[in-house]
C-alpha positions in Angstrom: -1.4 -7.9 53.3 -2.1 -8.0 49.6 0.3 -8.5 46.7 -0.9 -5.8 44.3 -0.1 -5.2 40.7 -2.0 -1.9 40.3 -4.8 0.3 41.5 -6.5 2.5 38.9 -9.8 4.0 37.6 -11.3 3.3 34.2 -14.4 2.3 32.4 -15.4 -1.4 32.7 -14.6 -2.9 29.3 -16.2 -6.3 29.6 -19.5 -8.0 30.3 -22.7 -6.5 31.8 -21.2 -3.3 33.1 -19.4 -2.1 30.0 -18.9 1.6 30.1 -19.5 1.9 33.9 -16.8 3.9 35.8 -15.1 1.7 38.3 -12.0 1.5 40.6 -9.8 -1.5 39.7 -7.7 -3.3 42.3 -5.6 -5.8 40.4 -4.1 -8.4 42.7 -0.9 -10.3 41.7 -0.7 -14.0 41.0 -2.6 -16.7 39.1 -1.8 -20.4 39.0 -3.3 -20.8 35.5 -0.3 -19.5 33.5 -2.4 -18.9 30.3 -0.2 -18.0 27.3 -2.7 -15.5 26.0 -3.0 -13.6 29.3 -2.9 -9.9 28.6 -1.8 -8.8 32.1 1.6 -8.6 33.7 0.8 -10.2 37.1 4.1 -9.4 38.9 3.7 -8.0 42.3 4.5 -4.3 42.5 3.6 -3.6 46.0 2.5 -5.3 49.2 -0.4 -3.3 50.8 -2.8 -3.8 53.6 -6.5 -3.2 53.1 -6.1 0.1 55.0 -3.4 1.2 52.6 -5.5 0.3 49.5 -8.6 2.3 50.5 -7.1 5.9 50.2 -5.9 5.1 46.7 -9.5 4.6 45.5 -11.4 7.4 44.0 -15.0 7.4 45.4 -15.8 10.5 43.4 -15.2 8.5 40.2 -17.1 5.4 41.3 -18.4 3.7 44.5 -17.7 0.3 42.8 -14.4 -1.6 43.1 -13.5 -4.5 40.7 -11.2 -7.0 42.4 -9.4 -8.6 39.5 -6.1 -10.2 38.7 -4.7 -12.7 37.9 -6.9 -14.7 40.2 -7.8 -12.5 43.2 -9.1 -15.4 45.3 -5.7 -17.0 45.4 -5.2 -14.4 48.2 -7.3 -14.2 51.3 -9.7 -11.3 50.4 -11.6 -11.2 53.6 -9.9 -8.1 55.0 -10.2 -6.1 51.8 -13.9 -7.1 51.3 -14.8 -6.0 54.9 -12.9 -2.7 54.5 -14.5 -1.9 51.1 -18.0 -2.7 52.4 -17.4 -0.7 55.6 -16.3 2.2 53.4 -19.6 2.0 51.3 -18.2 0.4 48.1 -19.9 -2.3 46.0 -17.5 -5.0 45.0 -17.4 -6.8 41.7 -15.1 -9.9 41.4 -13.4 -11.0 38.2 -12.4 -14.6 38.6 -11.4 -17.7 36.6 -13.5 -19.8 39.1 -10.7 -22.1 40.2 -10.9 -20.9 43.9 -14.0 -21.2 46.1 -16.2 -18.1 45.8 -17.5 -17.1 49.3 -21.2 -16.4 49.5 -22.3 -12.9 50.1 -19.0 -11.2 49.7 -19.6 -9.7 46.2 -22.4 -7.7 44.6 -21.4 -9.1 41.2 -19.3 -12.1 40.1 -17.9 -12.2 36.6 -16.3 -15.6 35.8 -14.0 -16.4 32.8 -13.5 -20.2 33.2 -10.7 -21.9 31.3 -11.3 -25.4 29.9 -8.0 -26.8 31.3 -9.2 -26.2 34.9 -12.9 -25.7 34.8 -14.6 -24.5 38.0 -16.8 -26.7 40.2 -20.6 -26.4 39.8 -20.9 -24.4 43.0 -18.7 -21.6 41.6 -20.7 -21.6 38.3 -23.9 -21.1 40.4 -22.4 -18.1 42.2 -21.5 -16.3 38.9 -23.8 -13.5 37.7 -22.1 -13.6 34.4 -19.9 -16.1 32.6 -17.5 -14.9 29.8 -16.7 -17.9 27.7 -13.3 -17.3 26.0 -13.4 -18.1 22.3 -11.8 -20.2 20.7 -10.8 -21.9 24.0 -14.4 -23.2 24.4 -16.3 -25.0 21.7 -19.8 -24.0 20.9 -21.1 -27.4 22.2 -19.4 -27.1 25.5 -20.6 -23.5 26.0 -24.2 -24.5 25.2 -24.0 -27.4 27.6 -23.4 -24.9 30.4 -25.8 -22.3 29.1 -28.6 -25.0 29.4 -27.5 -25.9 33.0 -27.0 -22.3 34.4 -30.2 -20.3 34.0 -29.3 -17.5 36.5 -26.2 -16.2 34.8 -25.7 -13.9 31.8 -23.6 -15.7 29.2 -21.1 -13.9 27.0 -18.7 -15.1 24.3 -15.5 -13.1 24.5 -12.7 -13.4 21.8 -9.3 -14.2 23.2 -7.6 -11.0 22.1 -4.1 -9.7 21.5 -2.5 -7.7 24.3 -3.6 -4.3 22.8 -6.0 -5.1 20.0 -9.0 -7.3 19.0 -8.3 -10.7 17.4 -10.4 -10.6 14.3 -10.4 -14.4 13.8 -11.6 -15.0 17.4 -14.2 -12.3 17.0 -15.5 -14.1 13.8 -15.8 -17.3 15.8 -17.6 -15.6 18.7 -20.1 -14.1 16.3 -20.7 -17.5 14.7 -21.5 -18.9 18.1 -24.0 -16.1 18.8 -25.7 -16.7 15.5 -26.4 -20.4 16.5 -27.3 -19.8 20.2 -31.0 -18.9 19.9 -30.5 -15.6 21.7 -28.7 -17.2 24.7 -25.3 -15.7 24.2 -24.1 -12.1 24.0 -20.8 -10.6 22.9 -18.2 -9.1 25.2 -15.3 -7.6 23.2 -13.0 -5.9 25.7 -14.2 -2.5 24.7 -11.3 -0.8 26.6 -8.9 -2.2 23.9 -11.0 -0.6 21.2 -11.0 2.7 23.1 -7.3 2.3 23.9 -7.9 3.0 27.6 -6.8 0.9 30.6 
């Protein structure tokens, strides 16, 4: 059984797959309690994996993004098996505070928070890391960029619930200018387009 906030289709608005059509399954709960969180994480439904599958739209996309909150605070084994058996690719959006099982996901997007940074093993499983600015200093980000060669590294402004935070964007751009081509920008494009 899964505590689910919402299931919907949209275009991915962040990271490597910006603009790609995807099915989102937003699971409830997150122990971080970030004040800037732009998502209402209250459980709306309790569903089994079998009840989640028919709500997806395979004609829109064969990719499912498990997001939250922190999806891995729930045991995702059943939904991962069900999605793979149904022919879906699974992308995980995580803060990295929970162990990331090997081989479960086709793509792992991590947004670590400085107050509870992930262990090195989780960093190594991430395909992309979105460093939230201004939470992370330039020096701290570059330390990890030099350690983690296999991941794409993005700076992402901490935005307002429905709009881009210009001050954070300016900081993110200043980080990119100093990073010798090792950082890219992720701006939550869905907020600019005013879509989910």
